[in-house]
Each structure stands twice: as structure tokens, then as C-alpha cells.
C-alpha positions, -999 to +999 in steps of 0.1 A: +000+000+000+012+035+007+033+047+037+011+069+060+036+074+089+073+076+090+093+046+103+129+045+115+155+017+113+192+012+114+213-009+090+250-014+081+267-013+047+304-017+040+314-007+075+291+023+077+261+028+099+229+041+083+200+056+104+171+055+079+137+072+082+112+061+056+087+089+052+054+090+033+055+104-003+018+111-004+009+147+000-019+140+026+007+128+051+032+156+045+035+166+082+054+133+087+078+143+060+084+178+075+092+166+110+116+139+097+134+161+072+142+186+099+166+162+116+181+143+086+215+149+070+206+136+036+177+122+016+170+098-012+141+111-034+123+081-050+107+088-084+083+064-102+100+056-135+067+058-154+058+093-142+090+111-133+084+141-110+048+140-098+029+169-081+035+154-046+072+151-054+073+189-058+058+194-022+084+171-006+112+186-027+103+221-014+104+208+022+138+193+017+151+226+001+138+245+030+160+226+054+189+225+029+190+187+027+214+172+002+197+146-020+203+118-044+174+107-067+165+071-073+144+064-104+125+033-094+101+009-111+120+009-144+109-027-149+073-015-152+055-012-186+058+024-198+089+033-178+110+060-193+143+069-176+154+097-199+120+115-194+123+111-156+158+127-156+145+156-177+115+161-154+138+170-125+150+200-144+117+209-161+094+205-130+117+212-100+142+235-117+170+214-101+202+202-117+196+164-118+227+147-132+224+111-143+253+090-129+237+057-140+219+044-171+197+013-173+204-017-195+170-025-210+138-010-198+104-023-185+104-061-190+139-062-204+156-043-175+186-065-168+213-042-154+227-007-146+256+011-162+277+031-137+286+063-157+313+073-132+333+040-133+320+032-168+312-004-160+280-025-161+263-044-133+241-072-147+215-090-125+206-126-124+170-139-126+172-148-089+174-115-069+193-132-041+222-141-064+251-116-065+251-094-097+280-096-122+301-065-126+319-062-160+324-042-192+295-022-208+276-043-234+285-034-270+251-021-280+252+003-250+287+017-254+277+047-276+248+058-253+269+053-222+297+075-237+272+102-246+257+103-211+292+101-195+304+131-215+272+150-206+278+142-169+314+154-171+305+187-189+279+195-162+303+186-134+330+208-149+311+239-139+318+231-102+355+224-103+383+242-122+407+212-123+380+190-138+370+218-163+407+219-175+408+181-179+375+181-199+385+210-221+419+193-228+400+161-238+415+141-209+396+114-190+395+124-153+401+098-126+371+081-110+383+095-076+383+131-090+348+127-105+334+113-072+351+141-052+334+167-074+300+150-073+302+147-035+312+184-030+285+197-053+258+173-038+266+183-002+262+220-013+229+211-029+241+224-063+235+191-081+214+160-074+229+127-087+202+104-104+204+066-101+181+040-115+168+005-109+139-015-095+137-019-057+111-047-059+135-068-080+166-057-060+181-041-090+203-010-084+198-010-046+234-019-037+246+008-060+223+033-043+237+024-009+272+029-023+260+063-036+247+073-002+282+066+013+300+083-016+279+114-021+257+122+009+271+137+041+277+121+075+270+143+106+307+154+106+306+166+069+282+194+074+284+225+096+275+218+133+240+226+143+234+258+162+209+264+190+201+290+217+207+285+255+183+298+282+201+333+280+194+335+243+231+330+234+240+309+203+255+275+212+273+254+186+266+216+190+298+200+177+292+163+169+313+144+194+308+120+223+329+142+246+305+172+241+275+181+263+242+164+252+221+183+227+192+165+211+160+174+193+127+154+199+109+154+166+080+130+170+058+115+198+038+084+192+020+059+213+030+023+213+003-002+225+029-022+245+052+004+261+032+036+261+046+069+248+076+069+225+096+100+219+118+100+188+149+122+191+180+130+171+213+134+190+234+163+177+262+161+203+271+142+234+257+109+247+221+102+260+221+075+287+192+056+301+183+065+336+197+100+335+180+134+336+179+158+307+167+194+305+136+199+284+140+234+270+104+237+257+089+231+292+119+244+312+120+212+334+143+183+339+130+150+327+143+114+332+151+092+303+136+059+316+145+036+287+162+039+254+152+018+225+165+015+189+136+013+165+135-011+136+101-001+122+077-017+148+104-038+165+124-024+194+159-031+207+169-020+242+202+000+243+221+017+272+231+049+254+227+067+221 
């Protein structure tokens, strides 16, 4: 069905920890998006490959822009009949006025979708019929070499505008290194100047691993963005530097009732450590409150933890 309330979970990929919040896309439940976006460092905007940017995408996009959230775009459902990747990429510029840069290209479309071309590394990932089997990474298929080269050049030309060294290499006709291209994409993405576009089919597990790699490569961790600023009780500005040795600063962004354990308060820690059984100062009410239990949420499952 459709997501009507946001759910949080934690997962690990290639030695990195991801704290994920899945928010609704539907415009009727947009308050859930607003409260979640406020505390996130990066976002993945999911498009339907048949429709590209939809009216409700515009609403969510505006909310993310308001909080200056860096984004990557995942063009999903490319295995559906009527899917059109090139139209979806164009719609980002046409409807959102944003610089969406394709860093992947699909091999096949709708019922022939069989893989994804990485335009940064210029290699192809081909998927087996069984989604659980590991995909094969290899050279680009012959009949896709020309189209991959065209999109690769387009990508480099757009990226050249954000880095002088890369611009010189492109103008001299040199092929920049993969590391250099990734570095420019990361810098421009964190500054919200560009939005890398990836493709696949989540249901068939095509392109999902590459998306996780892109989150690591291009979206910021809490230490990559300027520290959050707040005001203390005297109205002075306090900078919350991310670090376990700092005083605790956290923002509660959602309250919900769980039928088994009562009230749950979701919060994001910006600095310091929250420990179970300790007292924290609630700045909205001006009182000290005790954190009785801490749980890590995995959608509707809970895992008890001592500290966050």
C-alpha cells in the first residue's frame, strides 16, 4: 500500500552505519515528512519511472530545500511497462528547476531491464534472474557503449562547472580519474548544487546496492556538514559540535503511542551521549525529565540500548 507514517530503522553497509527514516510520499501525510526532514543529514528522493516528477514530489522537494538537505534521486520501477528513464531525468530540471545529473543508465527498460551502467566508473552491473544471487560487474555491453559514452560526457560537462581542475581536464580532452569525479559529485551534492540520479527496481533488488554505495560516496555524514546551532536559556547561540565528549544536545521530533510500552519520543542526538536512567533538561517546558528507557527502533520492533 502507501506509507502513511514515518518509520525508523538502522542498517549497516560496507562498515558504515545508516540511520534511515522512511517517510510517506503522499501529500496528505506531508507533516510526517516535514518533522523527519528537519533532523536528517541527507535524503533519497524516489521517483516512479513511469511518471518522473509528480505533483506530490514537488511538495516534498520544497520541504527538503527549506532545510537545505542534500539529496540523491533514485528512479524506481524501471521494470514496469511504460517506464522512461530519460523522461524522468528531464522532469527533474523541467518541473523542479533542479540540476539532476544522471550518474547511471539502465540496461534495458520495462520487462527487459537487466542491469545498470555506472557512468562514473564506466562499468556495467548485470543482474541474475534470482534477486538473491550476486550481480555480475563487468564491461558495458557493446550495444550500450555509444549511449553510455554520450551520457558520460554530458555528466562530465555538467560537473566541470563546479571544479576548475575538472574543467581543464574536460577542455583538454583528458579522461579524469574516478576519484576526481566522485570528489566533485560529493562536494556539489553536499552543497545542494546538483542531485545525482540513479536507477533500478527496488522490488526486484536491481540497483539497490549501487544506491547504498552512492549514499556513502555522495551524501554527508554528521561530521561533513556545519555543526547545528541552538540557543541556550540566555538566548546566546551555542554550537553543537558532533562528538561523544560534548554536552548532550538532542531534538525530539516525534511523539507516538506504542500499544505495548506507552509513549515513545523519537529524538536525534546532535552532540554528546544520551544514557538511560539520566536526567535531561527539556528546553520547551523548562523542566528536567528522566530518560527511563532507550530503544533503537526497527520499524515496529524495538531493541533496548544503554546509550545513544
